A tleap script that builds the chain and sets N, CA, C and O, in Angstrom:
source leaprc.protein.ff14SB
mol = sequence {
  NMET ASP LYS THR ALA LYS MET ILE ILE GLU
  LEU VAL PRO ASP GLU VAL MET HIE LYS ILE
  PRO PHE PHE VAL ARG GLY HIE ALA THR LYS
  ASP THR VAL ALA LYS ILE ALA ARG GLU TYR
  PRO GLU LEU TYR ALA GLN ALA GLN GLN CYS
  ASP GLU LEU GLN GLY GLU LEU LYS GLU GLN
  LEU SER LYS ILE ILE ASN ASP ILE PHE ASP
  GLN LYS MET ARG LYS HIE GLY TYR CLYS
}
set mol.1.N position { 19.327 -12.861 18.165 }
set mol.1.CA position { 19.569 -13.592 19.288 }
set mol.1.C position { 18.511 -14.973 18.925 }
set mol.1.O position { 17.357 -14.738 18.567 }
set mol.2.N position { 19.004 -16.407 19.050 }
set mol.2.CA position { 18.225 -17.088 18.834 }
set mol.2.C position { 17.352 -17.714 19.661 }
set mol.2.O position { 17.602 -17.337 20.805 }
set mol.3.N position { 16.408 -18.520 19.649 }
set mol.3.CA position { 15.601 -19.067 20.672 }
set mol.3.C position { 16.144 -19.704 21.770 }
set mol.3.O position { 15.552 -19.571 22.842 }
set mol.4.N position { 17.335 -20.492 21.714 }
set mol.4.CA position { 17.729 -21.109 22.874 }
set mol.4.C position { 18.581 -19.930 23.732 }
set mol.4.O position { 18.465 -19.941 24.957 }
set mol.5.N position { 19.497 -18.844 23.047 }
set mol.5.CA position { 19.827 -18.066 23.675 }
set mol.5.C position { 19.105 -17.115 24.615 }
set mol.5.O position { 19.500 -16.630 25.675 }
set mol.6.N position { 18.020 -16.973 24.010 }
set mol.6.CA position { 16.813 -16.265 24.584 }
set mol.6.C position { 16.442 -17.052 25.931 }
set mol.6.O position { 16.280 -16.544 27.040 }
set mol.7.N position { 16.364 -18.122 25.659 }
set mol.7.CA position { 15.791 -18.934 27.065 }
set mol.7.C position { 16.511 -18.952 28.122 }
set mol.7.O position { 16.111 -18.646 29.245 }
set mol.8.N position { 17.842 -19.385 27.772 }
set mol.8.CA position { 19.072 -19.199 28.708 }
set mol.8.C position { 19.240 -17.678 29.249 }
set mol.8.O position { 19.501 -17.516 30.441 }
set mol.9.N position { 19.122 -16.773 28.549 }
set mol.9.CA position { 19.383 -15.371 29.219 }
set mol.9.C position { 18.094 -15.090 30.158 }
set mol.9.O position { 18.241 -14.336 31.120 }
set mol.10.N position { 17.002 -15.603 29.934 }
set mol.10.CA position { 15.695 -15.566 30.651 }
set mol.10.C position { 15.825 -15.895 32.177 }
set mol.10.O position { 15.062 -15.494 33.056 }
set mol.11.N position { 16.839 -16.635 32.325 }
set mol.11.CA position { 17.173 -17.547 33.673 }
set mol.11.C position { 17.914 -16.751 34.727 }
set mol.11.O position { 18.207 -17.243 35.817 }
set mol.12.N position { 18.280 -15.221 34.293 }
set mol.12.CA position { 19.091 -14.701 34.752 }
set mol.12.C position { 17.835 -13.549 35.349 }
set mol.12.O position { 16.888 -13.177 34.655 }
set mol.13.N position { 18.082 -13.124 36.733 }
set mol.13.CA position { 16.922 -12.341 37.311 }
set mol.13.C position { 17.139 -11.092 37.013 }
set mol.13.O position { 18.286 -10.653 36.926 }
set mol.14.N position { 15.860 -10.211 36.778 }
set mol.14.CA position { 15.927 -9.015 35.905 }
set mol.14.C position { 17.084 -7.896 36.839 }
set mol.14.O position { 17.879 -7.088 36.358 }
set mol.15.N position { 16.851 -8.174 38.122 }
set mol.15.CA position { 17.703 -7.104 39.005 }
set mol.15.C position { 19.264 -7.356 38.559 }
set mol.15.O position { 19.947 -6.338 38.439 }
set mol.16.N position { 19.841 -8.529 38.323 }
set mol.16.CA position { 20.939 -8.798 37.806 }
set mol.16.C position { 20.988 -8.072 36.400 }
set mol.16.O position { 21.667 -7.057 36.241 }
set mol.17.N position { 20.275 -8.610 35.440 }
set mol.17.CA position { 20.297 -7.807 34.405 }
set mol.17.C position { 20.565 -6.226 34.160 }
set mol.17.O position { 21.251 -5.717 33.274 }
set mol.18.N position { 19.764 -5.535 35.290 }
set mol.18.CA position { 19.737 -4.024 35.379 }
set mol.18.C position { 20.857 -3.728 35.872 }
set mol.18.O position { 21.131 -2.532 35.773 }
set mol.19.N position { 21.812 -4.534 36.498 }
set mol.19.CA position { 23.126 -3.972 36.952 }
set mol.19.C position { 24.344 -3.981 36.087 }
set mol.19.O position { 25.462 -3.591 36.425 }
set mol.20.N position { 24.016 -4.440 35.006 }
set mol.20.CA position { 25.130 -4.687 33.525 }
set mol.20.C position { 24.507 -3.362 32.824 }
set mol.20.O position { 23.342 -3.113 32.513 }
set mol.21.N position { 25.670 -2.616 32.688 }
set mol.21.CA position { 25.394 -1.065 32.083 }
set mol.21.C position { 24.853 -1.759 30.440 }
set mol.21.O position { 25.398 -2.700 29.863 }
set mol.22.N position { 23.800 -1.072 30.016 }
set mol.22.CA position { 22.935 -1.047 29.095 }
set mol.22.C position { 23.972 -1.273 27.755 }
set mol.22.O position { 23.759 -2.219 26.996 }
set mol.23.N position { 24.926 -0.487 27.559 }
set mol.23.CA position { 25.809 -0.290 26.553 }
set mol.23.C position { 26.671 -1.769 26.452 }
set mol.23.O position { 27.226 -1.939 25.367 }
set mol.24.N position { 26.796 -2.573 27.203 }
set mol.24.CA position { 27.354 -3.798 27.093 }
set mol.24.C position { 26.725 -4.822 27.446 }
set mol.24.O position { 27.262 -5.928 27.510 }
set mol.25.N position { 25.471 -4.596 27.731 }
set mol.25.CA position { 24.349 -5.489 28.010 }
set mol.25.C position { 24.293 -6.948 26.796 }
set mol.25.O position { 24.607 -8.093 27.121 }
set mol.26.N position { 23.894 -6.597 25.616 }
set mol.26.CA position { 23.930 -7.526 24.785 }
set mol.26.C position { 25.388 -8.354 24.249 }
set mol.26.O position { 25.476 -9.554 23.987 }
set mol.27.N position { 26.349 -7.437 24.188 }
set mol.27.CA position { 27.683 -8.354 24.290 }
set mol.27.C position { 27.988 -9.171 25.308 }
set mol.27.O position { 28.725 -10.152 25.208 }
set mol.28.N position { 27.402 -8.773 26.373 }
set mol.28.CA position { 27.853 -9.732 27.991 }
set mol.28.C position { 27.002 -11.008 27.454 }
set mol.28.O position { 27.601 -11.996 27.030 }
set mol.29.N position { 25.643 -10.953 27.487 }
set mol.29.CA position { 25.007 -11.956 26.841 }
set mol.29.C position { 25.121 -12.787 26.141 }
set mol.29.O position { 25.015 -13.967 26.474 }
set mol.30.N position { 25.335 -12.435 25.133 }
set mol.30.CA position { 25.778 -12.914 23.843 }
set mol.30.C position { 27.125 -13.816 24.029 }
set mol.30.O position { 27.185 -15.021 23.787 }
set mol.31.N position { 28.061 -13.101 24.446 }
set mol.31.CA position { 29.245 -14.070 24.777 }
set mol.31.C position { 29.170 -14.965 26.160 }
set mol.31.O position { 30.003 -15.835 26.416 }
set mol.32.N position { 28.117 -14.653 26.973 }
set mol.32.CA position { 27.872 -15.817 28.018 }
set mol.32.C position { 27.332 -16.723 27.560 }
set mol.32.O position { 27.671 -17.767 28.118 }
set mol.33.N position { 26.430 -16.886 26.570 }
set mol.33.CA position { 25.469 -18.035 25.878 }
set mol.33.C position { 26.668 -18.859 25.293 }
set mol.33.O position { 27.031 -19.995 25.600 }
set mol.34.N position { 27.203 -17.960 24.341 }
set mol.34.CA position { 28.739 -18.727 23.474 }
set mol.34.C position { 29.386 -19.531 24.207 }
set mol.34.O position { 29.566 -20.714 23.919 }
set mol.35.N position { 30.001 -18.701 25.720 }
set mol.35.CA position { 30.658 -19.549 26.434 }
set mol.35.C position { 29.847 -20.678 27.005 }
set mol.35.O position { 30.523 -21.705 27.058 }
set mol.36.N position { 28.625 -20.824 27.448 }
set mol.36.CA position { 27.891 -21.836 27.769 }
set mol.36.C position { 27.750 -22.983 26.701 }
set mol.36.O position { 27.932 -24.139 27.082 }
set mol.37.N position { 27.444 -22.737 25.421 }
set mol.37.CA position { 27.599 -23.290 24.301 }
set mol.37.C position { 28.819 -24.004 24.076 }
set mol.37.O position { 28.740 -25.182 23.728 }
set mol.38.N position { 29.839 -23.509 24.212 }
set mol.38.CA position { 31.220 -24.019 24.198 }
set mol.38.C position { 31.592 -24.977 25.388 }
set mol.38.O position { 32.267 -25.987 25.188 }
set mol.39.N position { 31.196 -24.676 26.453 }
set mol.39.CA position { 31.871 -25.490 27.692 }
set mol.39.C position { 30.895 -26.425 27.945 }
set mol.39.O position { 31.270 -27.437 28.538 }
set mol.40.N position { 29.656 -26.331 27.623 }
set mol.40.CA position { 28.626 -27.296 28.246 }
set mol.40.C position { 27.976 -27.633 26.706 }
set mol.40.O position { 26.950 -26.992 26.477 }
set mol.41.N position { 28.313 -28.318 25.890 }
set mol.41.CA position { 27.590 -28.456 24.917 }
set mol.41.C position { 26.525 -29.391 24.734 }
set mol.41.O position { 25.786 -29.328 23.752 }
set mol.42.N position { 26.368 -30.540 25.920 }
set mol.42.CA position { 25.722 -31.211 25.654 }
set mol.42.C position { 24.102 -30.650 26.269 }
set mol.42.O position { 22.956 -30.785 25.840 }
set mol.43.N position { 24.786 -29.870 27.659 }
set mol.43.CA position { 23.451 -28.988 27.987 }
set mol.43.C position { 22.748 -28.179 26.784 }
set mol.43.O position { 21.546 -28.379 26.609 }
set mol.44.N position { 23.336 -27.400 26.060 }
set mol.44.CA position { 23.235 -26.557 25.159 }
set mol.44.C position { 22.340 -27.205 23.967 }
set mol.44.O position { 21.324 -26.725 23.465 }
set mol.45.N position { 23.050 -28.532 23.625 }
set mol.45.CA position { 21.933 -29.324 22.671 }
set mol.45.C position { 20.774 -29.573 23.064 }
set mol.45.O position { 19.815 -29.444 22.303 }
set mol.46.N position { 20.627 -30.034 24.503 }
set mol.46.CA position { 19.279 -30.448 25.046 }
set mol.46.C position { 18.412 -29.320 24.944 }
set mol.46.O position { 17.205 -29.482 24.765 }
set mol.47.N position { 19.019 -27.993 25.059 }
set mol.47.CA position { 18.114 -26.760 25.235 }
set mol.47.C position { 17.596 -26.363 24.129 }
set mol.47.O position { 16.523 -25.777 23.983 }
set mol.48.N position { 18.542 -26.757 23.138 }
set mol.48.CA position { 17.957 -26.238 21.691 }
set mol.48.C position { 16.743 -27.471 21.136 }
set mol.48.O position { 15.955 -27.358 20.198 }
set mol.49.N position { 16.886 -28.368 21.861 }
set mol.49.CA position { 15.697 -29.511 21.516 }
set mol.49.C position { 14.212 -29.368 22.114 }
set mol.49.O position { 13.208 -30.039 21.875 }
set mol.50.N position { 14.388 -28.357 22.905 }
set mol.50.CA position { 13.020 -27.628 23.827 }
set mol.50.C position { 12.464 -26.545 23.527 }
set mol.50.O position { 13.150 -25.627 23.077 }
set mol.51.N position { 11.268 -26.422 23.685 }
set mol.51.CA position { 10.499 -25.219 23.302 }
set mol.51.C position { 10.490 -24.319 24.828 }
set mol.51.O position { 10.521 -23.090 24.895 }
set mol.52.N position { 10.446 -25.141 25.847 }
set mol.52.CA position { 10.834 -24.419 27.026 }
set mol.52.C position { 11.547 -24.874 28.093 }
set mol.52.O position { 10.991 -25.763 28.739 }
set mol.53.N position { 12.761 -24.470 28.509 }
set mol.53.CA position { 13.395 -25.167 29.625 }
set mol.53.C position { 12.756 -25.477 30.706 }
set mol.53.O position { 11.863 -24.711 31.067 }
set mol.54.N position { 13.049 -26.679 31.501 }
set mol.54.CA position { 12.216 -27.587 32.390 }
set mol.54.C position { 12.861 -27.969 33.098 }
set mol.54.O position { 14.038 -28.023 32.740 }
set mol.55.N position { 12.527 -28.465 34.510 }
set mol.55.CA position { 13.346 -29.517 35.367 }
set mol.55.C position { 14.904 -29.397 35.529 }
set mol.55.O position { 15.446 -28.339 35.850 }
set mol.56.N position { 15.521 -30.465 35.302 }
set mol.56.CA position { 16.642 -30.378 35.965 }
set mol.56.C position { 17.811 -29.635 34.747 }
set mol.56.O position { 18.909 -29.200 35.093 }
set mol.57.N position { 17.409 -29.614 33.611 }
set mol.57.CA position { 17.881 -28.968 32.376 }
set mol.57.C position { 18.103 -27.678 32.806 }
set mol.57.O position { 19.259 -27.280 32.954 }
set mol.58.N position { 16.865 -26.758 33.094 }
set mol.58.CA position { 16.715 -25.510 33.734 }
set mol.58.C position { 17.330 -24.980 34.877 }
set mol.58.O position { 17.811 -23.855 35.015 }
set mol.59.N position { 17.244 -26.208 35.951 }
set mol.59.CA position { 18.080 -25.666 36.988 }
set mol.59.C position { 19.788 -25.739 36.857 }
set mol.59.O position { 20.682 -25.035 37.328 }
set mol.60.N position { 19.784 -26.619 36.219 }
set mol.60.CA position { 21.555 -26.616 35.748 }
set mol.60.C position { 21.871 -25.398 35.062 }
set mol.60.O position { 22.610 -24.616 35.660 }
set mol.61.N position { 21.449 -25.080 33.905 }
set mol.61.CA position { 21.304 -23.932 33.113 }
set mol.61.C position { 21.437 -22.517 33.914 }
set mol.61.O position { 22.168 -21.541 33.743 }
set mol.62.N position { 20.523 -22.794 34.765 }
set mol.62.CA position { 20.302 -21.226 35.480 }
set mol.62.C position { 21.512 -21.168 36.632 }
set mol.62.O position { 21.871 -20.087 37.099 }
set mol.63.N position { 22.095 -22.418 37.036 }
set mol.63.CA position { 23.072 -22.180 38.097 }
set mol.63.C position { 24.157 -22.031 37.319 }
set mol.63.O position { 24.939 -21.311 37.941 }
set mol.64.N position { 24.613 -22.343 36.272 }
set mol.64.CA position { 25.562 -22.015 35.379 }
set mol.64.C position { 25.512 -20.302 34.883 }
set mol.64.O position { 26.268 -19.502 35.433 }
set mol.65.N position { 24.818 -19.985 34.104 }
set mol.65.CA position { 24.519 -18.550 33.593 }
set mol.65.C position { 24.658 -17.704 34.783 }
set mol.65.O position { 25.284 -16.653 34.651 }
set mol.66.N position { 24.105 -18.047 36.069 }
set mol.66.CA position { 24.158 -17.183 37.180 }
set mol.66.C position { 25.435 -17.113 37.816 }
set mol.66.O position { 25.901 -16.003 38.072 }
set mol.67.N position { 26.073 -18.175 38.110 }
set mol.67.CA position { 27.420 -18.297 38.516 }
set mol.67.C position { 28.294 -17.151 37.445 }
set mol.67.O position { 28.805 -16.090 37.805 }
set mol.68.N position { 28.281 -17.619 36.323 }
set mol.68.CA position { 28.892 -17.048 35.318 }
set mol.68.C position { 28.899 -15.215 35.399 }
set mol.68.O position { 29.851 -14.437 35.332 }
set mol.69.N position { 27.298 -14.934 35.581 }
set mol.69.CA position { 27.230 -13.618 35.711 }
set mol.69.C position { 27.825 -12.899 37.131 }
set mol.69.O position { 28.423 -11.824 37.170 }
set mol.70.N position { 27.531 -13.699 38.187 }
set mol.70.CA position { 28.377 -13.450 39.369 }
set mol.70.C position { 29.438 -13.241 39.567 }
set mol.70.O position { 29.751 -12.389 40.398 }
set mol.71.N position { 30.575 -14.112 38.709 }
set mol.71.CA position { 31.896 -13.897 38.711 }
set mol.71.C position { 32.207 -12.642 37.723 }
set mol.71.O position { 33.285 -12.051 37.790 }
set mol.72.N position { 31.123 -12.253 36.741 }
set mol.72.CA position { 31.646 -11.245 36.065 }
set mol.72.C position { 31.213 -9.740 36.805 }
set mol.72.O position { 31.810 -8.690 36.566 }
set mol.73.N position { 30.166 -9.853 37.657 }
set mol.73.CA position { 29.761 -8.710 38.188 }
set mol.73.C position { 30.975 -8.544 39.053 }
set mol.73.O position { 31.711 -7.585 38.821 }
set mol.74.N position { 31.239 -9.310 39.950 }
set mol.74.CA position { 32.524 -9.225 41.216 }
set mol.74.C position { 33.511 -8.579 40.527 }
set mol.74.O position { 34.043 -7.538 40.911 }
set mol.75.N position { 33.826 -9.295 39.300 }
set mol.75.CA position { 35.322 -8.920 38.478 }
set mol.75.C position { 35.061 -7.078 38.395 }
set mol.75.O position { 35.792 -6.236 38.916 }
set mol.76.N position { 34.063 -6.875 37.749 }
set mol.76.CA position { 34.164 -5.518 37.397 }
set mol.76.C position { 33.455 -4.620 38.230 }
set mol.76.O position { 33.090 -3.513 37.834 }
set mol.77.N position { 33.221 -5.106 39.506 }
set mol.77.CA position { 32.978 -3.992 40.922 }
set mol.77.C position { 31.149 -3.488 40.715 }
set mol.77.O position { 30.619 -2.522 41.264 }
set mol.78.N position { 30.492 -4.472 39.778 }
set mol.78.CA position { 28.791 -4.089 40.042 }
set mol.78.C position { 28.031 -4.775 41.237 }
set mol.78.O position { 26.859 -4.547 41.537 }
set mol.79.N position { 28.846 -5.615 41.846 }
set mol.79.CA position { 27.889 -6.210 42.841 }
set mol.79.C position { 28.682 -6.096 44.450 }
set mol.79.O position { 28.106 -6.516 45.454 }
savepdb mol mol.pdb
quit
Protein backbone atom coordinates (compact mmCIF):
# COMPACT_ATOMS: atom_id res chain seq x y z
CA UNK A 1 0.00 0.00 0.00
CA UNK A 2 1.43 3.36 -0.97
CA UNK A 3 1.81 6.45 1.23
CA UNK A 4 -1.35 8.13 -0.06
CA UNK A 5 -3.48 5.05 0.54
CA UNK A 6 -2.13 4.73 4.09
CA UNK A 7 -2.93 8.37 4.85
CA UNK A 8 -6.49 7.93 3.59
CA UNK A 9 -7.04 4.65 5.47
CA UNK A 10 -5.80 6.29 8.68
CA UNK A 11 -8.87 8.56 8.50
CA UNK A 12 -11.09 5.58 9.34
CA UNK A 13 -11.59 5.19 13.11
CA UNK A 14 -10.06 2.07 14.69
CA UNK A 15 -13.44 0.90 15.97
CA UNK A 16 -14.74 0.80 12.39
CA UNK A 17 -11.65 -1.00 11.08
CA UNK A 18 -11.94 -3.62 13.81
CA UNK A 19 -15.51 -4.41 12.75
CA UNK A 20 -14.26 -5.44 9.31
CA UNK A 21 -13.32 -9.14 9.35
CA UNK A 22 -9.53 -9.45 9.24
CA UNK A 23 -9.60 -11.79 6.25
CA UNK A 24 -11.21 -9.15 4.00
CA UNK A 25 -9.78 -6.00 5.61
CA UNK A 26 -6.88 -5.62 3.17
CA UNK A 27 -9.10 -6.18 0.16
CA UNK A 28 -11.77 -3.80 1.48
CA UNK A 29 -9.34 -0.99 2.22
CA UNK A 30 -7.41 -1.36 -1.05
CA UNK A 31 -10.59 -1.36 -3.12
CA UNK A 32 -12.03 1.60 -1.23
CA UNK A 33 -8.92 3.70 -1.83
CA UNK A 34 -9.02 2.69 -5.52
CA UNK A 35 -12.67 3.79 -5.66
CA UNK A 36 -11.76 7.17 -4.17
CA UNK A 37 -8.92 7.57 -6.69
CA UNK A 38 -11.32 6.73 -9.52
CA UNK A 39 -14.30 8.81 -8.38
CA UNK A 40 -12.42 11.77 -6.85
CA UNK A 41 -9.23 12.08 -8.94
CA UNK A 42 -8.65 15.74 -8.00
CA UNK A 43 -8.74 15.04 -4.27
CA UNK A 44 -6.59 11.93 -4.63
CA UNK A 45 -4.03 13.88 -6.67
CA UNK A 46 -3.92 16.57 -3.98
CA UNK A 47 -3.40 13.90 -1.33
CA UNK A 48 -0.51 12.44 -3.34
CA UNK A 49 1.25 15.81 -3.14
CA UNK A 50 0.99 15.95 0.66
CA UNK A 51 3.21 14.48 3.33
CA UNK A 52 0.31 14.76 5.76
CA UNK A 53 -3.40 15.35 5.17
CA UNK A 54 -4.60 18.61 6.68
CA UNK A 55 -7.47 21.06 6.64
CA UNK A 56 -10.29 20.83 4.15
CA UNK A 57 -8.63 18.06 2.13
CA UNK A 58 -8.47 15.88 5.24
CA UNK A 59 -12.09 16.65 6.10
CA UNK A 60 -13.32 15.88 2.59
CA UNK A 61 -11.43 12.60 2.30
CA UNK A 62 -12.47 11.59 5.82
CA UNK A 63 -16.13 12.14 5.00
CA UNK A 64 -15.84 10.26 1.70
CA UNK A 65 -14.05 7.19 3.07
CA UNK A 66 -16.15 6.99 6.23
CA UNK A 67 -19.38 7.28 4.20
CA UNK A 68 -18.20 4.47 1.92
CA UNK A 69 -17.32 2.24 4.87
CA UNK A 70 -20.62 3.08 6.57
CA UNK A 71 -22.51 1.97 3.45
CA UNK A 72 -20.46 -1.23 3.18
CA UNK A 73 -20.90 -2.04 6.87
CA UNK A 74 -24.67 -1.61 6.63
CA UNK A 75 -24.83 -3.66 3.42
CA UNK A 76 -22.99 -6.57 5.05
CA UNK A 77 -24.72 -6.28 8.43
CA UNK A 78 -21.69 -5.20 10.48
CA UNK A 79 -23.25 -2.00 11.82
